Every structure is written in C-alpha cells, then in structure tokens.
C-alpha positions, 0 to 999 in steps of 0.5 A: 785981858787978864781981868776977862780971864779971871772973871771967867774962871770965876763964872766957870768955878761958880757954875760948877759951886754952889752953897753945900746942902746941909749936913745929914744928923739922925736923932737915933730915939727915933729907932725904937729898940736898942742896939744890945745884941748882934741880932739888933744891930742887925735888923736896925742894920737892914732898916736903914740899907732898905731907907737909903736904898729907896732914897738911892733908888728915887734919885736915879729918877731924875734927869740931869737937870732935875739931879743939877737942881737937887745939888744946889749946882749949875753943872754935874759930872754925871758919869762919876755919879753913876760910878758912885751910885753903882758902888752904893748898891753894890755895897748895899747889896753885899751888906743886905746879905750879911744882915740877913744871916740873923733872919732866924732870930729877928724876922724884921726888915727880913724880905725874900731879897735874893739878887741885886735886881730883888733889892732894887725892886723892894727899894721902890716900895719900901716903907709901906709894910714896916709895922706900926712899931717903927712908924716914927722911924721912917720919916726922920730916917728918909729925910736923914739919908736925902740929905746924907745921899745929897753929900755923897753925890754932890762929892762925886759930881765935883770929881775928879776936877775936885778929888775927895773921899768919894772915890779912889783915883787908883787901886792903890788907895784905901777907903774901908770897904776892903774890911770884913762886915761889923769891923771899924777902923778908928781914926782921928786927923788935924792933931796933935792938939794940946787940948784934946789929943792927949785925952783921946788917946789915953782914953783909947788905952782905957778902952784897949783900943787903937786908932790910926792918928793923922798928923800935921808936921807943923803942929807935931812940930810945936808939940814936939818943941814944948816937950817930948812926944814919946809916950803920946802916941803910945799904943795907937798908929800915926800917920802923915796929913802933910806938913800943913793942912793944905790941899795937896792937889794944888799946892806945888810943894806938895812932895815936899811936904810928904817927904818931910813929914814921913821923915818927921815921923819915922825920927819922933815916933818910928814904932807908932808910924805908919806909911799911910797919907790921909789928904786934907779935904780927901783932896790928892793929884791923880798923877801922884801914885808913882811918886806915893809908891817910891815914898812906901805910902798909900793914900788911906781915905774914910767912908763914914765921916763925923763931920765933927769939925762943922755944925753938928754937936758932939752927941748929934756927930755921934748918932750920924756915925752910928746910923752910917755904920748900921748902913755900911756896916764896915769902914774907916770911921774919921774923927778930928782929934783937934776939936774938943768934941771928938771924945765926947762923940767917942765916948757916946759911940762906944756906949751904944755899940758896946753889946751889939757884936761890932768889932775895931780894927787894930791899926797896925793889922790895917797898915800891915794889910797892904793892898 
C-alpha cells in the first residue's frame, strides 16, 4: 500500500512539474542606442514595455490546454496565472505612463496610449511600425520576452503549491514594486563567500552604493570561526536567509532557523542588521505571517533576478538585469555573492547605466520603509 501511495505521489508531482524552460537572456547590442541620458533610457523602456505587452497579449489568446503545453507542464493553476498577468498589465501601464514623460525630448515609441485599454490595443499591433532603425531589435526582444514570460507564468502555474517570488502570500511581503520610478535596490543572496563577498562589498563601498546581503547562518558562522566579520559588511545592510539554504515552506525547523539566524545577526552585526528575510528559492509558508510578525521580520522578495546562479555568463546576466530594469522601471535586483559572476555582472551593469538617470535605493531606507 505504501508503495502504491508513493507511486501516486510521484505521478502527481510529475503532472505539475516538467523540465523548466530556457532562461531568458538578451544581447543588448541588438538595441542601437546607448542609454547615456534619462530620455534614451525612457526610449528603450517604452520599447521593452510594448514588446513585452505584445507577448503578454499573445499568451492571453491561448486556452488552458495550449498554455499548459507551452509551459511544458501537465497541469496549471490558471487562477494564479490570471492574477499574475493582471498585475503585470498594471505595472506595464504605470511604467509606460512614466516613460512617456520624456516624449517631447524623443518621440520614439511614443503612441497615443491614454488608458490600459489603449495599451492592450497597441500591444496587439506592436512592431508593425517601429522604423528601420530598430528593426534588428524587434525579433530578439520578442524572443527574450517570450522566454521571460514563460519563466514567470510557470512559477504562477505552480503557485501556491510551490511558492516563489512571483506572487505575495500576504500584504506584509515586499517585492520591489513599492519603489519609486527609476529606483532599484541591489541585493545579494547565499553568502557570505570567502571567494567573492569581500570584493563585492568593497567594490560597493568604492562606488558609494549600499546593498542588502541576505546571509545564511551556517556560512556566516564558518566565516566568523575564521576571523572577525565586523568590517565585512561596513556600509551595507544584512538580512537573513535562514540558518541553511533550504526551503522554509517544507522544513519543520523553519522557525528555529529564523530565530537562530536572527539572533546571530543581531549579536555579530547589530549596525548592519535589517529585519528582512529572503526565503531560499522564494519558498515560504502561507501560515507563517503571525510568526514573522512576532519576530519583527518581513519577507523580502525580488522582481528582477540576475539568474547568475545558472548557465548565463556574467555579461549575459547583467544584460538580462538591464533589460528587466527597462521593462519594470523599478524593483529589487537579486545577485548571488557566493558566485564569481556577481561582481563582473554588477560592474557591467553600473558602467552601462551610469548616465541613464536611474537611482539606487539606500538599503537602510528601504528597510525602514515598512509596509
């Protein structure tokens, strides 16, 4: 009987999960202009918003069976997929309104879009009249956004059975869409690492930037055993990822994990500690809000993932981040400081946005701005 139940459980798991789609990356050389002014940032932003809106519109034309097949799955949570799509449309509309403010300086990709309905109508016909200057960008952008949307809808299709950063579980959770236009928060997860965390933190200090490092208790303890950690995160913020890199949705010891890691940070890094929890894999419990509130913690998700822990090179990771910054116009960026790709990716990103008019959120101010 136990064998039979195990087989059934395995079949149900396979029904929901399948091989994940390819990670989206975009070669920014397809875009013919440098982002060397706020107005040119807006031009590229309007273009990415409209390109993604077209892909989002196309996905809504699929019935459930066709969408399930496209996502390479066998069953999907259609209600969450619809909710995530609706939230995406709202962000696209808000972002396009902001990006239109510079249309008097450069009218490229400026259309008479005055409502959400107008944006949807424009999305249905976009790319027919962008002009020859941008022709080489159209198809690579479309392909990027198809892959990126697949990533997001696949996570939505599994939610809440498998929680992730794609959706909130409560109003107390934070994901980046609460920031002001053109503002971005840098975050790093999975550290500290002797190989790269020190160099990244020092590089940020030289650039006069702050970031939130989400650390694992076991790794910080190993680092502490090797020597003092007081100066490691000077000028930065430090939140927790728990004691171990494990799903805090399934782990019976998730509460103890947070208690131990929180106490550790308050003792070792009282000036840098911020009461934010970055759940490993984005997975956390739907019934954990009361415990989190009692601990004074908030879940800190992200909405721009560098995917630097996968197959992308450092430059591909940075170009992915920049494309998503243009698309969403604000948000929380996640890198992994335990990996060597994070610093060169960050350096590329800062070099290519230095004159674009964006801002970097101060990590302490972000932590203080409680929902």
